[in-house]
N, C-alpha and C positions, 0 to 999 in steps of 0.2 A: 235211712232215706232209702222206701222198699223198693228195689231196683226196675225195671221198667223190665215185659218180654211181650216178641209180636210171635204171638207161634199159631199157625193155620193149620192147621189138626185135621187128614178126612184118611181115609184106607186109598190105597192107589194100586194097580195089583206090580206085581214081581218085576212083571217084565220090563213095563215100563223103570223101574227102580234099578231095575238087574241085578235087584234082591234073589235072598234064595224062602219059601213063603211065607217059612219064618222072620221076617221080618217089618220093625212097624207100620204105624200107617203113621203114615204124616205127608204136612203135602210144601212140596216145594218153595221159597219164599221168588213173590217179584221185584222184590225193596229195588230202586236201586242201589249200587252203597255209599256206604255213609260217608265217605273222605270223595266223592268217586269215579274216578279215571286214573289208571294203575299202565307202569311200559313195566315192560318186561326186557332181558339182555337174550337175546336170540344167539347160540352154541350153534358153534361152524356144525350141524349137523345136524343141524333142524333142518323139519320144509318149508322150499322159505314157500308157496303155493300158502300157508294157514298158519295161525301163531295161539297159544293157549287163551282163552278166554278169565279175560280180571276180573268182567264184573257177575261176583257169586250168583247173581241169580243166575244167569248159563250155567255153570263150574257142572260141567261131565256125568256127567252116570247115577241121576238120580235129583240133581240137586241139591242144596241145604237151607236148616234151617236155621237162625238165627239166634238166640237173647242177646243183651248190654246188660253189663251191669255200670257202676261208679265203684274209682275206686278212688277214695278220701276219704275226707281231706286234705289237702296239703295246704298247711298255715306258710306264708317268707315270708319275710320284708327284705327291699335294697339288698341282697350282694349272699347273699345265708344259701344254703346248700339242703334243700333238702333229703334225706336220705335213710329211710325209715322203714320199719316190719308192715304190711299191712293186712287189713284182710276185710274180706264183706264176702253176706252169703248172695247166690246164689236167687233169684226169682226161685217162687213156691213152684212156680209148676213146677219150672223143669225139673231141681228134690226130687218131690215126688211123684214121676213122670220116673226118671230114671232111680227109682232107689229100689239098691239091686241089681237091673240093668246096666250097658255103661255107652256112653258114645262115645262117636268120631272125630276128632275135632280133624277138622282140614285147610281151615283159615281162622286170623283174627284179622280186627280194621283197628284201629286207637285215634283215641282223643284227646284234646287237656280244654277242658269246656269251663265254664264261672254257673250256678246255679241261679237265673237270677226269679223273680215275678213274673216276665217274658217267654220262659223258658230256659235250658241251654246256651252259653255264650259263648265259643272257643275262643277261646285264648294261643290269643298269635304268639312262633316262636318267641320272636327276639323278643318279647315281655319272660319270657317263661323256660327255659334254653334247660330240652329232656339230652339232658349227657347221656345216661343207656337208664332202662329198665329191664329190669326179669324178673317175669307171672307165671303163676305157678295156676291152672284149678286144678283144685286137692280132695279131692272125694272123701268121703265120710267113714272108711276104718282107717287112712292118716290122717297124721299129725304132723307140724311142721319144728322140727329140735332144730336150735341154733349151735351151733362148731364151728370155730378154726373157718378161713376160706381152704387150705395146706388139708384139714385133716378131713372138709365137703369131698375134695378131688380125689383125694384115695377111696373115699366109698363109696361114691356117686358117679363119678367119674363126669360131665357135662351136668347133669340133671339137679346144679341149686337155683337160691337164688341170691346172687350176695346183694350184703349186709353192707353199713360203714364201717368201721376200722375190720375192716380184716376179716371180716366174721360173713358166712352162709348159714343158709334157711336152708335144713337136707327133710322130705316126708322121709318116713320113715312111719313102717305100717306096721296098724297098731293088729291088723287079723288077717290073715291070706284068705287068696280070694279065693273063689269055690272052680274058679273059673280061670281060675291061675294069669292075670286079667291085672291090669296094673292102677293103685289107689290115687294116681297125677299122673298132670301129665304139662310139661314147663316149655316155655318156650322166651323166645331172648332173638331173633332172628334181625339183624336191619331195625333196631334198638333202638338207637342213635335220636341223633336232631331230623333224624332222614324217615322215622317211622311216620311222618302219618298217611304216608307218597311213596314208599317204598312194598309190593307186592307181599304179604304175609298168607301165603294157605300151601297149600300140597300139593301134589299132581294128584287123583285118584291110580289104587287104590291105598297110595298112601294114606295116617293121619296122627295123632297121640289118640292113641284110645281111652281111658277112665271111668270104675267105673262107680257108679255112685258119687255123680258129682256133687261137692254138696257150697265151697267155696270158692272167689279168687281171691288172690292173696300175692301181694307182687312185694318192692323197693323200688317203684322208681327213684330214680335218682334227678334231681331236677338241678340250677342254679335259677333264682332270681333276681333276672335284665333289666324292667318293667323301671325307665326313670320319671316317678313316681309328676313331674315337672310339664315333663317334656314328650311326656308319649302318650295318645293315648290305648285304655288296657284292652283294644277292643279292636285297635286294630291300626295300621299306619308307618311312615318312617319309623324312623332306631335313630334314637340321639343316649352320643353317651348318657352317663352316672360316672362318679366319681372309679377310675382303677385304685389300683396298688403298682409300687410301682415295678413291679416288673413285671407286670400283662404289657401284652407283643402285636394290638391290636393296634389299628390308627388311631386314633384320640380324638382326629377335625381329620375333617376333608372331603372326598368326594369315597375315598373308603372306609369310612368311619360307618360300615351296614349292621356291623356283627359290635355282639362285645367281648371283650377280653377276658374276660372275668366263664367262658365258656372254655376259658384252653387251664381254668383248677392255677393260675398263676401259684410260689408259696410265700406267705406274705410276710410280715412283720409280726402280726401275731406266735404265728407258724414257728419253736426254735429242733435245731438242729440237737438229738442226744446223741454223739455216736461209741458204737460199741470198745474201737479201739483210736484211741491215739497214734499208733502208731506210720510211719509215716513209709515206712517200705511196703504199707499189702498192697496188694498191686488192686489197676484201674477192677472196678467193676467189683470187686469188696469190700466194700464204703461200702460197711448196713450200722445201725442202729433204729434209731424213732423216730415220729418226730409230731412235738409237743405242741395242742395248741394251749396254749397259753392260761384263753383267758376262765378254761373250765380245769387246764387241768389233763388232759384226753392226752393217751399214748396209743399211738399209730405203729407199732410195726413195719420198718422196712429194710427185709432181708439180704442177702449177699448173692449173687451171684443169680440177677435179674434178664441178665442177657445173657445168652449162649454164645458159642464162637461158631464161625463160616465153616460148613456155608449153612450152618439151617438156619441162621444171620445174619450179619450185617452190624449190628451198631456194636460190638462191644469191639468191633474192630476199628470203630474211624472213634471210639471211642462218644460217640454219644450222653448228652449230660442221665436222660436214665435210668443209663446202669448202673449208676453209686449215691450213696448217701452225701458223696463232699462234693457230686456236680450237682443236684440235681433242683432247681429248677424252680421245676409245677411239674399239676397230671395230677393224676387219677389219686397218687397216694397224700398228696394238699388238702383235697378236697369229704369234707365229712360231714353225718347230719348235723344238723346245726352253726354249724363253723362259718361267720360269715371273709370275704374275699373281698375284705383294706385292711391297708396297713395298721398297724391298735395306734399309727398314728393320728387317722382318722375313722374320723364320729359314724352309726350308720346309719346311713340318710330318709327323710321320712315312716323313721319307728313304729309308729302313727296308723303308717296305710300298709297293714299288709295284708296279699294276696292271700283269698281261700279261692283253688278250687280243685278239681278231678278228673284223673284218670279215663276217660271213659274208654270199655272194651265194647268191642260187640264183634262175638267167638260165634263160627261157620260150624256145623255138625249135620251129621247124618245118625238117626241110630244103629250104636254097633252088628256087623253081622259079619260071624268070623267067615263064614265062603267070602266076604270080599275084602274087610281089612286089611291089612298088614298097617302094624306100629310102628314110627322113624328109630331112627338113633340119631340124637343131636353129639358135634367136639365144638371146639375149639380149635383152629388150622393159624389162630396168628405169628407173625413175626418178626416180631418188636418186644416191651422189657416187661416186667412186673409175668410171675406169676398163669397169667391169660395172656405171655406172651401177645401183648396187644397196644401201650404205649410208647412214644417217639419224640424226641423232641426238634420240630425240623429249624436250621437254622434261614433265619434271614440270607436271601444274596446281595453281591455288592451294590452301591448305590449305585443310579444309570444301568445297566444293565436291563435290558429288553424284561417285558413281562414273557415271549414263551421259551427265553433264554432261560427264569425263575424256576429252575423243578432242583427235585433231587425224587432219588430212583436210590426202591432197596430190593433184598430179595429174601428170599429164603428157598432153600431146596431138604428136602426130606420124606418118611417115605411115612404118612398119620398114621397107615392103616398096617401092620406086618400081615405078609403071605402065611396063607396058610386060617385056618381057623374057618369061620361060616363066614358064607361070602358077605361084604358086603358095599352094596352101592352107590353111586352120587344123587343127590336126589334133587339140594338146591344148596346154594352158594349166596347166600347173603355177605355184601361188604359187611360190616360193620365202620369210618369214620369221623371228621372233624370237619364242620364249614369251619375256611374259608379255604382251607390248604390241600384240603385231597379232588385229587381229580381225577384217579384212573386207576382200576387194582384187577392183577388176568391172577390165571393159574392156568399153568400148563403137567401135559405129561411133559416133564424131562426125562425120563424112560424115549419113546418118542417124539421128541419137540412136538406134539399137539397140540393146540389151541385146547384145552378145558370151554372155561370163559373169563369175557373184557367184559366188564362191568363202568362205562364211562357215567363217572358221578353228571347228575343234571340241578340244572346251580335253579334258586327262583334270583324274580328279576329280570330275567333275559323272555318271558311269555312260552314256553315251555313244559311248564306243569301250564296247563288251563286255568284250572281253577283259580280263580284272584286269591284268595283268602289261601290258599299255599300258597302261592310265588314270590314269597317274601326274596326280598335281599340278602344275600350271603349263605343264604341256607339251602337243605340238598335235599334228591328225593338219589337213591341208588335202586338203578331198576339190580332186582335179584334175573339167576342164572335158572332154572326148570328142567329138571329130565321128566320125562315119560313118555304114554305114548304117542310116537306120530301121529296115531289118529286123533290124537289131539292138542301135534303144532304142535309136540316136544322130540328131541331125537332118545335114542332112547339111551336110559341111564347107565352108566362109565362100572366097571368094577374095578377098587381103589388097592383093592387086597393087593400088597406087595408093591405097589407101584409109587416114585420117588414124581414129589410134583416137586415146580418150583410158583412157589408168592412168589408180587411185586405188585410192589406200590410206586405212587408217583404221587409227588404232592407238591402245591405250587406254595417258592419258597418268598415272592413280593416282598409277604411280612412273616420276619421269626412265628411261631406256635411250638406253647408246654403239650403236653401229652397229645398231639396228634397217633394217629389208635393207624393197623394195620394187622384189620383182623378176619378172614372171613372162619362166617360162622354158617358149620357144613348141617345138612339131613344127609342124613344114610339109611340102608332101609335094605330090605331082604331080598332076593330075586322077588 
């Protein structure tokens, strides 16, 4: 299907745009946001009398244009994981206009939709749960190469797309840029179940710069939670379908408002293959493979998934996510095509696949070398796995009042070494999962100053204005942004040599496999 494109091109004065005279002509959009209103988490030093505009039509310093791309199709049956690589072309107008030129991408909006004769119909998050997605706008000078995940980290930092089976896509430049500009732009901020109502943007003058953009590529990880008999695919109350024994979500009653499948519980369709049966192996060193018995696919479960205190707390508390011997669910047990049901459970509604698309709206300005500055992306997680992301939340004791059912984990370290090129903090999107995630904080541990506090916003409480996004049990995470005080933001703090402390707070009324404590961080130059 040909991607849609909405562009309005006229000549604007350089002074109106804040650009140099060489700026390409364009007309900023006046369209409303695709997903409605957004919230931000105000940082402690931000001006009290103003706020950064979260309507993209009001974006500072000249406004923005946008294009839209449908990513997919994605096809699943009940309980099945979708997590595979897909590429779709950008609109022809965009490809031709920016051939040999660069765009500065300043923001995204994302939804999930079914295509119908009457137009796009949104797919509720309680029908298809977005566990996470990594996405890239790839230029014609680059191609995506599949490598092992650990190799991707070594050669590309966080500039890669996570794939099923502990693989990754890395953008490899085929020919160098004559202007020294990037050939791809990677995005994975606020990229889980929170993605539709979490604001994805950089404050000016920061952007993701990409030369000769050509395709949108990615690997969304989705979990089909749609009870075909008792739920309306267009929206409405959640009704649980079959769960495996390890699922920790309530199966009935007023709290059964989210699917236990979104935790990626370890099912009896999966067996553990240990590297060693030596019982003297220390906790945290238990390694091997998870094997999905229906297909024989094996996925590596490495040793040393958790780090010693004070970098993390999970190893000392013997969290099940740290060791294959105690692992009971999470990201490693969720891979493309796998069904999250036990071996003795037949997949229901197998003849009723769900077919839908991720819909991306990409906001940009023509690149201006005298204005735009390239950002850098890092993950500052405090939990297990080499992404430092996941951990198990144990249920509090029966009868404990809900306000006392809390788990707090922390991590303390220096993520940006002293010296070198200055790196300033521009944005923090905390990635975590419903229904346990409550709050995440980031502190300057050297000074005791709070940098960012993100209070999670839950659907079903009328805190989200658009009814279709106000789904009980699901979340939005208002990010922290830094930038110009003229735009309602605190100036970006320098992070070189700063020891930080990250704090994650969860609700333990029910247990949860594979919760995440993953600040997805944007850095940039002065």
